[in-house]
C-alpha positions as CSV (number, residue, x, y, z in Angstrom):
1,X,-15.0,73.4,22.5
2,X,-18.1,71.7,24.0
3,X,-19.5,70.9,20.5
4,X,-16.1,69.3,19.4
5,X,-16.1,67.0,22.5
6,X,-19.7,66.0,21.7
7,X,-18.8,65.0,18.1
8,X,-15.9,62.8,19.4
9,X,-18.1,61.0,21.7
10,X,-20.8,60.2,19.1
11,X,-18.5,58.9,16.3
12,X,-18.4,55.0,16.3
13,X,-15.0,53.5,17.3
14,X,-14.4,51.7,14.0
15,X,-10.7,51.2,14.8
16,X,-11.6,48.7,17.5
17,X,-11.2,45.1,16.5
18,X,-14.2,44.2,18.7
19,X,-16.5,46.7,17.0
20,X,-17.7,46.1,13.5
21,X,-19.6,49.0,11.9
22,X,-20.0,47.4,8.5
23,X,-21.4,43.9,7.5
24,X,-19.6,41.3,5.4
25,X,-21.7,38.8,3.6
26,X,-21.4,35.9,3.6
27,X,-20.1,35.8,7.1
28,X,-17.6,33.0,8.0
29,X,-17.9,31.2,4.7
30,X,-16.7,27.6,4.3
31,X,-15.6,26.7,0.8
32,X,-14.0,23.9,-1.1
33,X,-10.4,24.3,-2.3
34,X,-10.6,25.7,-5.9
35,X,-14.0,27.4,-5.3
36,X,-14.8,31.1,-6.1
37,X,-15.9,33.7,-3.5
38,X,-18.2,36.6,-4.1
39,X,-18.6,38.8,-1.0
40,X,-19.9,42.2,-0.1
41,X,-19.1,44.8,2.5
42,X,-22.0,47.1,3.3
43,X,-21.4,50.3,5.2
44,X,-24.2,52.2,7.1
45,X,-25.0,55.5,5.2
46,X,-24.6,57.5,8.4
47,X,-20.9,56.9,8.4
48,X,-20.6,59.0,5.3
49,X,-18.1,56.6,3.6
50,X,-18.2,55.9,-0.1
51,X,-17.8,52.3,-1.3
52,X,-15.2,53.4,-3.8
53,X,-12.9,54.5,-1.0
54,X,-12.9,51.1,0.8
55,X,-10.6,48.1,0.3
56,X,-10.2,44.5,1.3
57,X,-7.3,42.5,3.0
58,X,-6.8,38.8,3.5
59,X,-4.5,37.7,6.3
60,X,-3.2,41.2,6.7
61,X,-2.3,41.6,3.0
62,X,-4.2,44.1,0.9
63,X,-6.0,42.5,-2.0
64,X,-5.5,44.0,-5.5
65,X,-7.9,46.5,-6.9
66,X,-8.9,44.1,-9.7
67,X,-10.7,41.9,-7.1
68,X,-13.0,44.7,-5.9
69,X,-16.0,46.2,-7.4
70,X,-18.4,49.1,-6.3
71,X,-21.9,47.6,-6.3
72,X,-23.6,50.7,-4.8
73,X,-22.8,53.9,-2.9
74,X,-22.2,52.0,0.3
75,X,-21.6,48.4,-1.0
76,X,-18.1,47.2,-2.0
77,X,-17.9,43.8,-3.7
78,X,-15.1,41.2,-3.7
79,X,-14.5,38.5,-6.3
80,X,-11.8,35.8,-5.8
81,X,-11.4,32.7,-8.0
82,X,-9.7,29.3,-7.5
83,X,-9.2,29.7,-3.8
84,X,-6.2,27.8,-2.3
85,X,-6.5,26.0,1.0
86,X,-6.6,28.2,4.1
87,X,-3.1,29.1,5.4
88,X,-4.1,28.4,9.0
89,X,-6.5,25.8,10.5
90,X,-8.5,28.5,12.3
91,X,-9.4,30.1,9.0
92,X,-8.2,33.1,6.9
93,X,-9.0,36.6,8.1
94,X,-11.0,38.6,5.5
95,X,-11.3,42.3,6.5
96,X,-13.1,45.3,5.0
97,X,-11.2,48.6,5.6
98,X,-12.0,52.2,5.5
99,X,-10.0,54.7,3.4
100,X,-7.6,55.4,6.3
101,X,-7.1,51.7,7.1
102,X,-9.6,51.4,9.8
103,X,-11.2,48.0,10.3
104,X,-14.9,48.2,9.4
105,X,-15.8,44.5,9.4
106,X,-14.1,41.2,9.6
107,X,-14.9,37.6,8.7
108,X,-13.3,34.2,8.8
109,X,-12.8,32.3,5.5
110,X,-12.5,28.5,5.7
111,X,-11.2,27.0,2.5
112,X,-10.4,23.3,2.7
113,X,-11.6,19.8,2.0
114,X,-14.1,17.6,3.8
115,X,-12.5,14.8,5.8
116,X,-12.1,11.3,4.4
117,X,-12.8,8.1,6.3
118,X,-10.2,7.5,9.0
119,X,-8.2,4.3,8.5
120,X,-5.9,1.9,10.4
121,X,-7.8,2.0,13.7
122,X,-6.0,-0.1,16.3
123,X,-6.4,-0.4,20.0
124,X,-4.5,-2.0,22.9
125,X,-5.0,-2.4,26.7
126,X,-2.1,-2.2,29.1
127,X,-2.6,-4.9,31.7
128,X,-6.4,-4.9,31.1
129,X,-6.7,-1.7,33.0
130,X,-7.3,0.8,30.2
131,X,-7.6,1.1,26.4
132,X,-5.6,3.2,24.0
133,X,-6.4,3.6,20.3
134,X,-4.8,5.3,17.4
135,X,-5.7,5.8,13.7
136,X,-4.6,7.6,10.6
137,X,-6.5,10.3,8.7
138,X,-7.9,9.2,5.3
139,X,-6.5,10.3,2.0
140,X,-3.6,12.7,2.1
141,X,-4.5,13.8,5.7
142,X,-4.5,17.6,4.8
143,X,-7.8,19.3,5.0
144,X,-6.4,22.9,5.4
145,X,-9.1,23.7,8.1
146,X,-9.5,22.4,11.6
147,X,-10.8,18.9,11.6
148,X,-11.9,17.2,14.8
149,X,-11.5,13.4,15.4
150,X,-13.7,11.7,18.0
151,X,-13.3,8.1,19.1
152,X,-16.6,6.5,20.0
153,X,-17.3,3.1,21.6
154,X,-20.0,1.0,23.1
155,X,-20.6,-2.6,24.2
156,X,-21.6,-4.5,21.2
157,X,-24.9,-6.0,22.4
158,X,-26.0,-3.4,24.9
159,X,-25.1,-0.2,26.6
160,X,-25.1,3.4,25.3
161,X,-22.6,5.0,23.0
162,X,-19.7,6.7,24.8
163,X,-17.0,9.2,23.6
164,X,-13.3,9.2,24.4
165,X,-12.2,12.5,25.9
166,X,-8.5,12.1,26.8
167,X,-6.6,12.8,23.6
168,X,-3.4,13.7,25.5
169,X,-2.7,16.4,23.0
170,X,-2.5,14.0,20.1
171,X,-4.6,14.5,17.0
172,X,-4.9,10.8,16.0
173,X,-5.2,8.9,19.3
174,X,-7.3,8.7,22.4
175,X,-7.0,7.1,25.8
176,X,-9.8,5.5,27.9
177,X,-8.5,5.3,31.5
178,X,-10.7,2.6,32.9
179,X,-14.3,1.4,33.6
180,X,-14.1,-1.2,30.9
181,X,-15.9,-4.5,30.8
182,X,-14.0,-7.8,30.3
183,X,-15.2,-10.9,28.4
184,X,-17.6,-8.6,26.4
185,X,-16.8,-7.2,22.9
186,X,-16.8,-3.5,22.2
187,X,-17.6,-1.7,18.9
188,X,-15.2,1.1,18.3
189,X,-15.0,3.7,15.6
190,X,-13.7,7.2,14.8
191,X,-15.7,10.2,13.4
192,X,-13.9,13.0,11.6
193,X,-15.7,16.4,11.0
194,X,-15.1,19.9,9.9
195,X,-17.2,22.8,8.4
196,X,-17.3,21.0,5.0
197,X,-18.5,17.5,6.1
198,X,-17.9,14.4,8.2
199,X,-16.7,10.8,7.7
200,X,-16.7,7.7,9.8
201,X,-14.2,4.9,10.0
202,X,-15.0,1.2,9.8
203,X,-16.2,-0.2,13.0
204,X,-13.8,-2.6,14.7
205,X,-15.0,-5.2,17.3
206,X,-12.7,-6.4,20.0
207,X,-12.5,-7.9,23.4
208,X,-10.2,-6.2,25.9
209,X,-8.6,-9.6,26.7
210,X,-7.6,-10.0,23.0
211,X,-5.5,-6.8,22.8
212,X,-3.6,-6.9,26.1
213,X,0.0,-5.7,26.2
214,X,2.1,-5.1,29.3
215,X,5.1,-3.4,30.7
216,X,8.5,-4.5,29.5
217,X,10.2,-7.2,31.5
218,X,12.0,-5.9,34.6
219,X,15.5,-6.5,36.1
220,X,17.1,-7.5,32.8
221,X,20.6,-8.7,33.6
222,X,23.3,-9.7,31.1
223,X,26.5,-11.5,32.3
224,X,29.4,-13.6,31.1
225,X,29.3,-17.3,31.0
226,X,32.5,-18.2,32.8
227,X,35.4,-17.8,30.4
228,X,33.4,-18.5,27.3
229,X,34.3,-15.8,24.9
230,X,31.4,-16.1,22.5
231,X,28.4,-16.3,24.9
232,X,26.4,-14.1,27.3
233,X,23.7,-15.1,29.7
234,X,20.5,-13.0,29.8
235,X,18.0,-13.2,32.8
236,X,14.9,-11.1,33.4
237,X,11.7,-10.9,35.5
238,X,8.2,-11.3,34.3
239,X,6.2,-8.1,34.1
240,X,4.9,-7.6,37.7
241,X,1.4,-6.3,36.6
242,X,0.6,-9.7,34.9
243,X,1.9,-12.1,37.6
244,X,-1.6,-12.6,39.0
245,X,-3.2,-13.2,35.6
246,X,-3.7,-16.6,34.0
247,X,-1.5,-16.3,31.0
248,X,1.6,-17.7,29.3
249,X,4.2,-15.1,28.4
250,X,6.2,-15.1,25.2
251,X,9.5,-13.3,25.1
252,X,11.9,-11.9,22.5
253,X,15.5,-10.7,22.8
254,X,17.4,-8.4,20.6
255,X,21.0,-7.4,20.9
256,X,23.5,-5.2,19.0
257,X,27.2,-4.3,19.0
258,X,28.2,-1.2,20.9
259,X,29.1,0.7,17.8
260,X,26.2,-0.4,15.6
261,X,22.5,0.4,15.4
262,X,21.5,-2.9,13.7
263,X,19.7,-5.1,16.1
264,X,19.7,-8.9,15.9
265,X,16.4,-10.5,17.1
266,X,16.1,-13.9,18.8
267,X,12.6,-14.7,17.9
268,X,11.7,-17.9,19.8
269,X,12.6,-17.6,23.4
270,X,9.4,-19.1,24.6
271,X,8.1,-18.7,28.2
272,X,11.4,-18.9,29.9
273,X,13.0,-16.0,31.7
274,X,16.6,-16.8,30.9
275,X,18.5,-17.3,27.6
276,X,22.0,-17.6,26.2
277,X,23.3,-15.7,23.3
278,X,26.0,-17.7,21.4
279,X,28.2,-17.1,18.5
280,X,29.2,-13.6,19.7
281,X,32.5,-11.8,19.1
282,X,35.1,-12.0,21.9
283,X,36.1,-8.9,23.9
284,X,33.0,-7.0,22.5
285,X,30.4,-4.9,24.3
286,X,26.8,-5.8,23.5
287,X,23.5,-4.1,24.3
288,X,20.6,-6.3,25.1
289,X,16.8,-5.7,25.4
290,X,13.9,-8.0,26.1
291,X,10.1,-7.6,25.5
292,X,7.0,-9.6,26.4
293,X,3.9,-10.8,24.7
294,X,1.1,-12.0,27.1
295,X,-0.5,-14.9,25.4
296,X,-3.9,-16.3,26.5
297,X,-4.7,-13.8,29.3
298,X,-7.7,-15.2,31.2
299,X,-8.1,-17.9,28.6
300,X,-8.1,-15.6,25.5
301,X,-7.3,-17.6,22.3
302,X,-5.6,-14.7,20.6
303,X,-2.0,-13.7,21.0
304,X,-1.4,-10.5,22.9
305,X,0.5,-7.4,21.8
306,X,4.2,-7.0,22.2
307,X,5.3,-4.7,25.0
308,X,7.9,-2.0,24.5
309,X,11.5,-3.1,24.7
310,X,13.1,-3.0,28.1
311,X,15.9,-0.5,28.8
312,X,19.1,-1.6,27.1
313,X,21.6,-3.5,29.4
314,X,25.2,-3.7,28.4
315,X,27.8,-6.4,29.0
316,X,31.0,-7.5,27.3
317,X,32.3,-10.9,26.2
318,X,35.7,-12.1,27.6
319,X,38.9,-11.6,25.6
320,X,40.1,-14.5,23.6
321,X,43.6,-15.2,22.2
322,X,42.1,-17.1,19.3
323,X,41.0,-15.1,16.2
324,X,37.4,-15.5,15.5
325,X,35.0,-13.9,13.0
326,X,31.7,-14.4,11.4
327,X,28.1,-13.3,11.7
328,X,26.1,-13.0,14.9
329,X,22.9,-14.0,13.1
330,X,21.2,-16.5,15.6
331,X,19.3,-18.2,12.7
332,X,22.3,-19.1,10.6
333,X,25.8,-19.3,12.0
334,X,24.8,-19.7,15.6
335,X,22.9,-22.9,14.8
336,X,25.6,-24.4,12.6
337,X,28.3,-23.4,15.1
338,X,26.4,-25.0,18.0
339,X,25.8,-28.2,16.0
340,X,29.5,-28.5,15.1
341,X,30.6,-27.8,18.6
342,X,28.0,-30.3,20.0
343,X,29.6,-33.1,17.8
344,X,33.0,-32.1,19.1
345,X,31.7,-32.1,22.6
346,X,30.3,-35.6,22.3
347,X,33.6,-36.8,21.0
348,X,35.4,-35.1,23.9
349,X,33.0,-36.7,26.4
350,X,33.5,-40.2,25.0
351,X,37.3,-39.7,25.5
352,X,37.3,-38.2,28.9
353,X,34.1,-39.4,30.8
354,X,34.4,-43.1,30.3
355,X,30.7,-43.9,29.9
356,X,29.3,-40.9,31.8
357,X,25.6,-40.6,30.7
358,X,24.8,-37.2,32.2
359,X,26.1,-34.6,29.7
360,X,24.9,-31.5,31.6
361,X,25.3,-27.9,30.4
362,X,27.9,-27.5,33.2
363,X,30.0,-30.2,31.6
364,X,29.6,-28.5,28.2
365,X,30.9,-25.3,29.7
366,X,33.9,-27.0,31.1
367,X,34.6,-28.4,27.7
368,X,34.4,-25.0,26.1
369,X,36.9,-23.6,28.6
370,X,39.2,-26.5,27.8
371,X,38.8,-25.8,24.1
372,X,39.7,-22.2,24.5
373,X,42.8,-23.1,26.6
374,X,44.1,-25.6,24.1
375,X,43.9,-23.1,21.2
376,X,43.1,-25.9,18.9
377,X,41.3,-25.5,15.6
378,X,38.1,-27.5,14.9
379,X,40.0,-29.7,12.5
380,X,42.6,-30.5,15.1
381,X,39.8,-31.4,17.6
382,X,38.1,-33.6,15.0
383,X,41.4,-35.4,14.5
384,X,41.8,-36.0,18.2
385,X,38.3,-37.5,18.5
386,X,38.7,-39.9,15.6
């Protein structure tokens, strides 16, 4: 009984995943997709195991006997041709087993491709307080094995190279929270690396002031314009973070029907914080959003970067008894409609104002209300003005 216990204590624990009693060579090999692998599993003679009784497995699946070869009393060989890419980024698990399935030795097998040069590197700064960058992997973007991407940057004319650390869980982006110099260009690039090689993107040079974006405009309000059934008034506040900067904002508006996903964009709103949408459908709910582009921050000569769109604000146009139709495209029908109505408006002013020289927007609104109440067609109005 004592001899039996002694034997149990002296036998190696080959069934433990943390204990390898044999040796696989090469260990943790990195190979190109399509390559061949020749490996060996060498068992210490004191284990008393014959190489012919051993077998191999890859990712938990036993490899066929045709892939193995006995190279010596305690050496089992493995030959695999035209290897496909690894099934998992952390590498494939290659294991040498004893005759009863015990794990004798294990190795990681990395089969993949070297990274290609990262492309499409772009960066932006929110309110000049930070810098965010994103890029795309080169080629097909599939390397089969874990590939690391590192964003590096430095002041162009002086300073040491730095490395962005905050990836925020994203593979192809990085965030630099602060401590950035203004009025001085940076060189920025991305390095990709894995066990099979490395590649570096083109270097981009930028000044923080040339890539400024901001928060979306705040307090976006959409309201009716009196009883005008085809118009809505839009008002908003400038982004608060940029109010103290020397810049000229540029705004865009987009709007859509309640039951549609197609947005119509009003491109040229300029620096104003109010705008009218005309040529709309009566008795219809519209969703409206606004975004901002900070132009010339601290004297920069380059345009900024458009902010995200504001939260959608909804409003409905008044009901009209007249039947109307047509497109809401601000570049086509709105312009022609406004030109036609302006001619009608001038004719109406000549008839009713007796020489009044101040044709204000308020007077125009009064005329539009009168037009709705008369239920006259444009041809009838043209006849009255003649």
